[in-house]
C-alpha positions, -999 to +999 in steps of 0.1 A: -145-739+434-182-741+425-191-713+449-164-689+436-175-655+424-167-645+388-146-614+382-148-600+347-114-586+339-113-559+312-080-558+293-071-592+306-043-595+280-029-561+288-008-546+315-032-539+344-059-565+336-033-591+329-019-587+364-053-592+379-061-622+357-029-639+367-034-631+403-068-648+403-056-678+384-026-682+408-050-684+438-075-712+430-087-712+466-092-674+467-129-675+461-128-659+426-130-672+390-114-652+361-135-642+332-109-626+308-123-600+285-105-594+252-112-582+217-094-612+203-100-645+221-078-662+195-047-642+203-017-659+219-021-641+253-058-649+254-052-686+246-025-687+274-051-674+299-076-700+287-050-727+291-044-715+326-080-718+335-097-685+326-130-682+309-121-661+279-149-639+265-149-615+235-157-579+245-150-545+229-151-513+249-167-495+219-195-522+217-219-518+247-238-549+239-206-570+241-198-556+275-233-563+289-230-599+277-195-602+291-206-588+325-238-609+327-237-632+358-205-618+372-200-607+407-176-579+399-154-564+372-121-546+368-126-517+344-097-500+326-093-479+294-063-473+272-059-437+262-026-444+244-043-467+219-061-437+203-051-405+221-087-394+223-102-382+256-137-383+241-133-419+231-119-429+264-148-413+282-173-430+259-157-463+266-158-457+304-195-448+301-201-480+282-184-499+311-204-481+337-237-487+320-229-524+314-219-528+351-252-512+361-272-533+337-255-565+350-261-556+386-224-560+395-217-560+432-182-545+430-163-526+403-127-515+405-123-486+381-087-477+372-085-440+372-064-409+380-066-374+394-081-344+376-049-323+371-070-292+365-076-291+402-040-282+405-034-263+373-067-251+357-068-244+320-068-207+328-034-210+343-004-201+322+021-225+339+016-251+312-003-252+279-039-263+277-042-294+255-070-304+232-089-272+241-099-282+277-073-304+294-041-300+314-031-337+312-058-354+290-053-390+300-056-380+336-084-356+333-106-377+311-104-406+335-113-383+364-143-370+345-154-406+338-156-413+376-190-397+375-203-423+351-200-450+378-211-427+407-242-414+388-254-449+380-250-461+415-224-487+406-206-500+437-172-488+428-137-486+441-117-458+424-082-471+420-058-443+412-026-456+397+009-442+392+037-439+366+044-473+350+080-484+354+072-506+324+074-473+304+112-478+306+106-510+285+079-502+260+071-464+260+105-450+251+112-436+286+143-457+292+179-447+289+188-425+259+221-418+242+234-383+247+255-365+220+287-376+238+276-412+237+267-416+274+234-431+287+209-409+305+174-408+318+160-374+306+130-361+326+117-327+338+115-338+374+142-318+392+150-335+425+114-345+433+105-381+439+083-399+413+055-423+424+058-454+403+046-490+401+050-521+381+020-525+358+016-561+370+012-549+406-018-527+397-038-558+389-024-576+419-035-547+442-069-547+426-072-584+436-065-574+472-093-549+470-117-575+457-106-599+484-114-572+510-151-575+501-171-543+504-146-525+525-134-502+497-166-497+479-172-460+474-136-453+483-106-438+464-075-459+467-043-444+454-013-467+449+024-468+441+052-494+446+079-468+455+087-431+456+121-426+439+140-396+425+152-399+389+188-397+401+182-428+423+164-445+394+194-439+372+217-453+399+195-484+403+194-490+366+232-485+364+237-513+389+211-536+372+223-531+337+260-529+344+263-496+326+267-460+338+234-441+335+230-405+346+199-384+352+196-353+330+170-328+343+154-306+316+127-281+318+091-291+311+091-268+280+121-286+266+104-319+272+072-308+256+092-301+225+107-336+221+098-351+187+074-378+196+036-381+197+023-371+231+054-353+243+034-322+252+010-343+273+039-361+290+057-329+296+026-315+314+023-348+333+058-347+346+054-310+355+024-320+376+044-348+392+072-323+400+053-293+411+027-312+431+049-340+444+038-334+480+001-342+476+006-368+449+031-388+469+011-384+502-020-399+486+000-430+476+009-445+509+033-474+503+024-494+534-013-492+526-006-505+490+016-533+504-012-543+527-033-550+496-005-566+477+022-581+499+043-588+468+044-552+458+077-544+441+099-514+449+119-499+420+151-518+429+133-551+428+115-543+395+148-532+379+166-564+389+138-585+375+133-566+343+168-555+333+169-578+303+137-562+289+150-526+290+163-516+256+197-499+255+204-477+224+236-488+206+266-467+210+279-447+180 
């Protein structure tokens, strides 16, 4: 459509941005064109987006000039950063500031910024309930994004602050899936007690962002918190047992035990799960499932996601 508005999609070959890019491309009469931003336009995923009709543009979050060029002439942008690429809150905030400044310079009319709560509002660094990380954070990848909200506000960028949830895709690619116990059984091992976890399919974050853009200026200046389902880990284990055809149990451990697991970021993830557990009430209440589904009618609950993705979930070999 010649009168369609261009949406610049940061991370278009990634989890969240990819969901938005595909949602735009799947809706040719929706009033938007997809400008897919990527560091490598020659990659397979980037070429696939180009073949599907996207305008693919090189952009790097560490290169402000490339972002300004990529945003030029666009109506709006979806902005996201990836803490897990570098584990640096300072770099994440610098990248977010680059995005905010580029959005201001380009005069964008609507930005959806993928963000999270500041967990220090619940557990300040002076509190001894969990360790302070990197000198000033409770959960760095949450707190840095929350600090970065100010970059968009202070520059007057028309922004919707989209607060996301635990990715169910972590069961596929982040090592959070079933583990073998010493007796050979399969288990989900988390420090969540009996509390429900707010989670979402990464693809659905982008699809929900599309719903926000479709709503025009209704959500500008607003914080929208989303999830696809609220599920206990015991129920997740039961759902995955059915989907995978193998018995999977839930083993609850303490946050201290989880923080001691031998992988990079275990201390941060232990703090995060403790926040999810100890503050489940306000965290879940902020993520109204009906409100999210109004923005994304195809929003998947955990059972649906498990059935669709069972072949992608790695199962450690026995013995």
